[in-house]
N, CA, C and O of each residue as an XYZ file, in Angstrom:
320
protein
N      -5.958     68.357     34.604
C      -6.643     69.247     33.693
C      -5.715     70.409     33.344
O      -5.193     71.064     34.247
N      -5.500     70.678     32.070
C      -4.638     71.777     31.658
C      -5.361     73.112     31.800
O      -6.582     73.187     31.659
N      -4.617     74.130     32.073
C      -5.167     75.481     32.182
C      -4.789     76.279     30.944
O      -3.762     76.023     30.316
N      -5.631     77.249     30.599
C      -5.401     78.084     29.422
C      -4.135     78.909     29.611
O      -3.838     79.371     30.712
N      -3.396     79.085     28.523
C      -2.180     79.904     28.575
C      -2.533     81.376     28.693
O      -1.837     82.125     29.379
N      -3.601     81.802     28.036
C      -4.036     83.188     28.109
C      -4.937     83.358     29.337
O      -5.635     82.424     29.731
N      -4.918     84.537     29.931
C      -5.765     84.743     31.100
C      -7.246     84.699     30.725
O      -7.648     85.154     29.654
N      -8.031     84.151     31.619
C      -9.473     84.062     31.426
C     -10.089     85.406     31.793
O      -9.835     85.932     32.876
N     -10.897     85.961     30.897
C     -11.530     87.259     31.139
C     -12.756     87.124     32.034
O     -13.110     88.061     32.750
N     -13.409     85.955     31.997
C     -14.656     85.768     32.728
C     -14.798     84.302     33.100
O     -14.561     83.422     32.273
N     -15.184     84.037     34.341
C     -15.465     82.670     34.784
C     -16.943     82.569     35.120
O     -17.489     83.416     35.827
N     -17.588     81.523     34.605
C     -19.010     81.298     34.863
C     -19.208     79.943     35.521
O     -18.699     78.929     35.045
N     -19.943     79.936     36.608
C     -20.287     78.696     37.289
C     -21.753     78.402     36.984
O     -22.650     79.021     37.558
N     -21.990     77.458     36.081
C     -23.360     77.096     35.692
C     -23.682     75.677     36.161
O     -24.559     75.013     35.610
N     -22.961     75.228     37.182
C     -23.225     73.907     37.740
C     -24.642     73.843     38.277
O     -25.173     74.815     38.814
N     -25.236     72.675     38.117
C     -26.577     72.370     38.595
C     -27.700     73.019     37.794
O     -28.871     72.817     38.114
N     -27.377     73.786     36.773
C     -28.427     74.340     35.915
C     -28.816     73.300     34.876
O     -27.945     72.640     34.310
N     -30.117     73.141     34.613
C     -30.552     72.169     33.607
C     -30.290     72.691     32.197
O     -30.286     73.898     31.956
N     -30.074     71.764     31.280
C     -29.896     72.120     29.870
C     -31.204     72.713     29.359
O     -32.270     72.210     29.714
N     -31.164     73.742     28.558
C     -30.055     74.406     27.875
C     -29.566     75.674     28.568
O     -28.876     76.480     27.944
N     -29.904     75.871     29.839
C     -29.529     77.109     30.531
C     -28.034     77.389     30.565
O     -27.651     78.548     30.405
N     -27.152     76.387     30.766
C     -25.717     76.715     30.764
C     -25.257     77.366     29.456
O     -24.523     78.353     29.478
N     -25.683     76.822     28.334
C     -25.280     77.396     27.041
C     -25.879     78.794     26.874
O     -25.209     79.703     26.383
N     -27.127     78.962     27.280
C     -27.774     80.276     27.157
C     -27.046     81.324     27.993
O     -26.841     82.447     27.533
N     -26.654     80.971     29.212
C     -25.929     81.916     30.071
C     -24.562     82.273     29.483
O     -24.130     83.423     29.558
N     -23.894     81.294     28.906
C     -22.598     81.558     28.280
C     -22.775     82.451     27.061
O     -21.976     83.362     26.843
N     -23.806     82.205     26.268
C     -24.057     83.025     25.075
C     -24.264     84.490     25.458
O     -23.736     85.381     24.793
N     -25.016     84.744     26.507
C     -25.248     86.116     26.967
C     -23.938     86.730     27.469
O     -23.632     87.883     27.163
N     -23.177     85.968     28.229
C     -21.912     86.473     28.772
C     -20.899     86.777     27.666
O     -20.152     87.751     27.760
N     -20.873     85.956     26.630
C     -19.918     86.153     25.527
C     -20.127     87.492     24.839
O     -19.179     88.074     24.312
N     -21.343     87.978     24.838
C     -21.632     89.264     24.190
C     -20.904     90.409     24.887
O     -20.687     91.460     24.284
N     -20.527     90.218     26.148
C     -19.819     91.262     26.900
C     -18.318     91.232     26.666
O     -17.614     92.170     27.040
N     -17.822     90.165     26.052
C     -16.381     90.006     25.850
C     -15.939     90.571     24.510
O     -16.729     90.689     23.573
N     -14.670     90.915     24.442
C     -14.060     91.363     23.193
C     -13.610     90.131     22.408
O     -13.338     89.092     23.008
N     -13.527     90.227     21.084
C     -13.013     89.101     20.297
C     -11.641     88.656     20.814
O     -10.766     89.480     21.080
N     -11.473     87.349     20.950
C     -10.220     86.778     21.421
C     -10.164     86.543     22.922
O      -9.309     85.796     23.398
N     -11.066     87.170     23.678
C     -11.069     86.955     25.127
C     -11.611     85.568     25.451
O     -12.350     84.970     24.669
N     -11.220     85.070     26.633
C     -11.579     83.716     27.039
C     -12.602     83.729     28.157
O     -12.589     84.595     29.032
N     -13.490     82.746     28.107
C     -14.425     82.501     29.195
C     -14.193     81.077     29.692
O     -14.025     80.150     28.900
N     -14.185     80.919     31.004
C     -14.078     79.604     31.632
C     -15.470     79.253     32.148
O     -16.135     80.078     32.775
N     -15.902     78.023     31.879
C     -17.234     77.581     32.281
C     -17.108     76.307     33.113
O     -16.402     75.374     32.730
N     -17.793     76.275     34.246
C     -17.898     75.078     35.065
C     -19.339     74.603     34.999
O     -20.259     75.368     35.292
N     -19.545     73.342     34.616
C     -20.889     72.792     34.434
C     -20.937     71.363     34.958
O     -19.907     70.699     35.075
N     -22.144     70.895     35.273
C     -22.286     69.534     35.778
C     -23.234     68.683     34.941
O     -23.332     67.481     35.187
N     -23.911     69.231     33.997
C     -24.862     68.456     33.200
C     -24.183     67.384     32.371
O     -23.099     67.593     31.826
N     -24.845     66.213     32.282
C     -24.260     65.100     31.522
C     -24.065     65.443     30.053
O     -23.152     64.916     29.417
N     -24.896     66.308     29.505
C     -24.783     66.669     28.099
C     -23.942     67.903     27.846
O     -23.882     68.389     26.717
N     -23.291     68.418     28.877
C     -22.548     69.677     28.740
C     -21.462     69.605     27.674
O     -21.317     70.536     26.882
N     -20.702     68.521     27.639
C     -19.609     68.421     26.659
C     -20.167     68.496     25.241
O     -19.640     69.223     24.399
N     -21.218     67.756     24.985
C     -21.842     67.785     23.659
C     -22.426     69.167     23.374
O     -22.212     69.725     22.298
N     -23.167     69.721     24.343
C     -23.826     71.012     24.144
C     -22.830     72.120     23.817
O     -23.057     72.900     22.893
N     -21.726     72.199     24.566
C     -20.760     73.267     24.323
C     -19.969     73.044     23.036
O     -19.594     74.012     22.376
N     -19.712     71.807     22.671
C     -19.029     71.530     21.401
C     -19.907     71.950     20.225
O     -19.432     72.602     19.295
N     -21.175     71.582     20.265
C     -22.107     71.941     19.183
C     -22.299     73.450     19.122
O     -22.269     74.038     18.041
N     -22.497     74.077     20.277
C     -22.711     75.526     20.320
C     -21.484     76.271     19.786
O     -21.619     77.235     19.032
N     -20.301     75.825     20.177
C     -19.071     76.481     19.713
C     -18.948     76.403     18.196
O     -18.634     77.401     17.547
N     -19.192     75.226     17.627
C     -19.131     75.085     16.162
C     -20.172     75.960     15.480
O     -19.881     76.595     14.466
N     -21.375     75.997     16.024
C     -22.467     76.758     15.408
C     -22.230     78.265     15.462
O     -22.657     78.988     14.561
N     -21.558     78.746     16.502
C     -21.366     80.182     16.677
C     -20.013     80.681     16.186
O     -19.811     81.887     16.037
N     -19.082     79.759     15.934
C     -17.747     80.165     15.508
C     -16.816     80.477     16.657
O     -15.667     80.857     16.433
N     -17.292     80.325     17.899
C     -16.410     80.490     19.056
C     -15.569     79.224     19.179
O     -16.017     78.132     18.828
N     -14.344     79.382     19.682
C     -13.403     78.263     19.703
C     -13.358     77.597     21.078
O     -13.016     78.231     22.076
N     -13.705     76.319     21.114
C     -13.602     75.532     22.338
C     -12.147     75.104     22.476
O     -11.698     74.182     21.796
N     -11.412     75.778     23.361
C      -9.979     75.550     23.508
C      -9.665     74.370     24.410
O      -8.739     73.602     24.147
N     -10.436     74.233     25.468
C     -10.170     73.187     26.455
C     -11.480     72.623     26.960
O     -12.487     73.323     27.066
N     -11.440     71.342     27.267
C     -12.545     70.743     27.996
C     -12.004     69.577     28.796
O     -11.115     68.852     28.349
N     -12.546     69.412     29.970
C     -12.121     68.328     30.836
C     -13.161     68.082     31.909
O     -14.103     68.858     32.073
N     -12.978     66.995     32.637
C     -13.923     66.637     33.691
C     -13.143     66.147     34.893
O     -12.193     65.375     34.769
N     -13.558     66.607     36.047
C     -12.938     66.182     37.290
C     -14.009     66.123     38.372
O     -14.672     67.121     38.658
N     -14.170     64.965     38.961
C     -15.123     64.756     40.064
C     -16.532     65.219     39.704
O     -17.231     65.800     40.534
N     -16.942     64.961     38.471
C     -18.306     65.292     38.059
C     -18.519     66.719     37.603
O     -19.635     67.090     37.238
N     -17.467     67.530     37.617
C     -17.569     68.912     37.135
C     -16.799     69.028     35.828
O     -15.627     68.664     35.740
N     -17.484     69.541     34.824
C     -16.869     69.772     33.519
C     -16.333     71.196     33.483
O     -16.971     72.126     33.977
N     -15.159     71.354     32.896
C     -14.549     72.679     32.728
C     -14.284     72.910     31.253
O     -13.695     72.069     30.573
N     -14.726     74.062     30.767
C     -14.529     74.443     29.379
C     -13.872     75.813     29.329
O     -14.166     76.676     30.156
N     -12.989     76.013     28.371
C     -12.437     77.344     28.091
C     -12.760     77.622     26.627
O     -12.412     76.850     25.734
N     -13.436     78.750     26.411
C     -13.927     79.099     25.081
C     -13.416     80.485     24.726
O     -13.476     81.410     25.536
N     -12.906     80.617     23.490
C     -12.424     81.908     22.992
C     -13.527     82.555     22.152
O     -14.091     81.922     21.259
N     -13.828     83.820     22.448
C     -14.847     84.536     21.675
C     -14.315     84.819     20.274
O     -13.167     85.228     20.101
N     -15.147     84.600     19.306
C     -14.757     84.856     17.915
C     -14.714     86.329     17.626
O     -14.405     86.729     16.503
């Protein structure tokens, strides 16, 4: 799994939370970040990849990285 070149401003562990709570928690956290800052998200829901891709497109935030290892999905998202 590749790591972001820019430092992550905030890491969120939303593993084991049912959908749509992971996206909701990330949306609230993003409001605390400055434009261009990165958030790293760890999630376990089967629909997480789809949910974060759709949410990123809808909000204009950039999904920079996504990957899966041992059942845990990792996303890095840049705040718009």
